[in-house]
MARTITI-931661 format. One record per atom (N, C-alpha, C): x, y, z; residue in one letter. Coordinates in steps of 0.2 Angstrom, whole numbers, plus 5000, padded with zeros to 4 digits. Layout:
% residues N
XYZa;...
//
This chain:
% residues 152
541555275424x;541855335422x;542055345415x;541955405413x;542055435406x;542755465406x;543155475400x;543455515400x;543455595400x;543955635403x;543955705406x;543455705412x;543055645415x;542655655419x;543155665426x;542955715430x;543355705438x;543355655442x;543855625443x;543855555448x;543955585455x;543455565459x;543355585466x;543855545470x;544155595475x;544655575478x;544655525482x;545055485484x;544955415487x;545655405492x;545455375496x;546055355502x;546155285505x;546755245501x;546955175502x;547555165506x;547555105510x;548255105513x;548755065507x;549355065508x;549955045503x;550154995506x;550654965504x;550954895507x;551354905512x;551454975514x;551654975520x;551155005527x;550555015525x;550155035530x;549955115529x;550255135525x;550355215524x;549655225520x;549255265522x;548655285518x;548755345512x;548655325507x;548755365501x;548055395498x;548255455497x;547555485494x;547755505486x;547055495481x;547255505474x;547555595474x;547255635477x;547455705479x;548455695478x;548455665484x;549255665485x;549655635481x;549255585478x;549655545472x;549655585466x;549255635465x;549355665458x;549655745459x;549955755464x;550155805466x;550855835461x;551155795461x;551855805456x;551755795448x;551055765447x;550955755438x;550455685438x;550355675432x;549855625431x;550055545435x;549455525436x;549655435441x;549355395435x;549755345434x;549555295431x;549355225437x;548555215434x;548355155440x;548255095436x;548555045439x;548154975438x;547954945442x;547454915440x;547154865443x;547254785442x;547254755448x;547654695444x;547154635449x;547054575446x;546554525451x;546854505457x;547454485457x;547754445462x;548554455464x;548854485468x;549454495470x;549854415470x;550354405466x;550754345465x;550554305460x;549854305457x;549854255451x;550154275446x;550154235442x;550754235436x;550554285432x;550054315429x;549854365425x;549754425429x;549654435434x;549854505438x;550554515439x;551154465441x;551654475441x;551954485435x;551754465431x;551954485423x;551754565422x;551254575424x;550954645423x;551354695426x;551454685435x;551754735439x;552454725437x;552854675435x;553554695432x;553654715427x;553154715422x;553354765416x;553254845417x;552754855422x;552754935425x;553354945428x;553554895433x;554154915435x;554854915431x;554954895426x;555354885422x;555354945417x;554654985417x;554655045412x;554655095418x;554755105423x;554655135429x;555055205427x;555655195425x;556055265423x;555755295417x;555455265412x;555155305406x;554555325408x;554155295414x;553655345416x;553755405421x;554455395424x;554555455428x;554855515423x;555055485417x;555455525412x;554755575409x;554155525408x;553655555406x;553255615412x;553455625417x;553255645423x;552655605426x;552755555426x;551955505429x;552255465435x;551855455440x;551755405445x;551455345444x;551755305448x;551255225446x;551155205451x;550455165452x;550155145457x;549755065456x;549755025459x;549354965457x;548754945463x;548354935461x;547854915466x;547554855465x;547354805470x;546954755472x;546654745477x;546254695479x;545954695483x;546254645490x;546854635488x;547354615494x;547354645500x;547554615505x;547754635510x;548454665510x;548554735514x;549154745514x;549654705514x;549854655520x;550354615520x;550654565513x;549954545510x;550054515505x;550254575498x;550154635498x;550254675494x;551254685497x;551354675502x;552054685503x;552454635502x;552154565502x;552654515501x;552554525493x;552254535489x;552154545482x;552654605479x;552654655483x;553054695482x;553954685484x;554154655489x;554654635490x;554954575486x;554554535485x;554754465481x;554854505473x;554454545470x;554754555464x;554954625464x;555254655468x;555554735468x;555254775465x;554554775468x;554154845465x;554254905471x;554354955468x;554355015473x;554055085473x;553555055467x;552955095468x;552455065473x;552055115476x;551455085480x;550955045477x;550954995481x;550354945479x;549854955485x;549154985481x;548654995487x;548054945486x;547954925495x;547454875497x;546754905496x;546354875493x;545554905491x;545154845493x;545254825500x;545054765502x;544254765501x;543854815501x;543054805501x;542954825493x;543354855488x;543154845483x;542954915480x;542854965485x;542555035484x;542955075478x;543655075479x;544055115472x;543855085466x;543954995466x;543654965461x;543054975457x;542554995462x;541855015461x;541855075456x;542355115460x;542255195457x;542555205449x;542955135448x;543255145442x;542955095437x;542355065440x;541955015436x;542354935434x;542754925439x;543154875437x;542954795441x;542654805446x;542454755450x;541954725447x;542254645449x;541754595446x;541354565451x;540754545448x;540254525452x;540154435451x;540254425444x;540254345444x;540854295447x;541354335445x;541954285448x;542154315454x;541954365457x;542254395463x;542654355468x;542554285469x;542854255474x;543654225472x;543554215465x;544354205463x;544654275460x;544354305458x;544654365453x;544154415455x;544354445460x;543954515462x;543754575457x;544454595455x;544354655449x;544654635442x;544354675438x;544654665431x;545254685430x;545554665426x;546254705423x;546154755420x;546354815422x;546154885418x;546754925422x;546954965418x;547355025417x;547055105417x;547255155420x;546955225419x;547555265421x;547355325417x;547955385420x;547355425422x;547555465427x;547355515429x;547755565430x;547555635427x;548055685426x;548055725432x;548455775433x;548755825438x;547955855441x;547655875435x;546955895438x;546555855441x;546655795440x;546055755444x;545555735439x;545755725433x;545055715427x;545555645424x;544955605422x;545255545420x;545355545413x;546055525410x;546255545403x;546455495398x;546355425403x;546555365398x;546155315402x;546055255397x;545755195400x;545955135395x;546155065399x;546155015394x;546054955399x;545754915396x;545454835398x;545854795394x;546154745397x;546454695394x;546654635398x;546154575398x;546354515403x;546854475401x;547154485396x;547654425393x;548254445391x;548354515389x;548854545387x;549154595392x;549554565396x;549954595402x;550354665400x;550654665396x;551054705393x;550754765390x;550454745388x;549954805384x;549854865387x;549554845395x;549454895400x;549954965401x;550654925402x;551155005404x;551255015398x;551354985392x;551555005385x;551055045382x;550355035383x;549955095381x;549855155386x;550055145392x;549955195396x;550555235395x;551155215393x;551655255392x;551655285385x;551255255381x;551155295374x;550755355375x;550155345378x;549755385380x;549955455384x;550355445388x;550855485391x;551155545388x;551355505383x;551855545378x;551455595374x;550955565373x;550555605368x;550155655372x;549955645378x;549655695383x;550155755384x;550855745384x;551455775384x;551255825391x;
//
């Protein structure tokens, strides 16, 4: 997917079993989507908690946050409860949305089904920002927030 390309609408269940659509999630403003490989792993916990800690800053920039992994809803709920994550964690069990964004792994699929990547989808449904970093967990939220402030 390329910048300014329209992102096709998708629907996935969140950690509470509620189906969320991209269209619904972008109704009020831009959406920051971060893909993470495995709920509860050390790196994913650090990344998700950094997004949590900056949640007020994202809200001030008019954006919502959503995390996506191939973990089941129950695992997402456990991850959210354990780390006080109040934003939606979507369950992409079959990796279809990961495929859409080009972050699904093929070689390491059993242990790490998706790459660690962050995207911003504008209220207009177009891709505005993308970042991929497997090892720097804080860069995802930091750079997404910086990009939102520039998008104004």
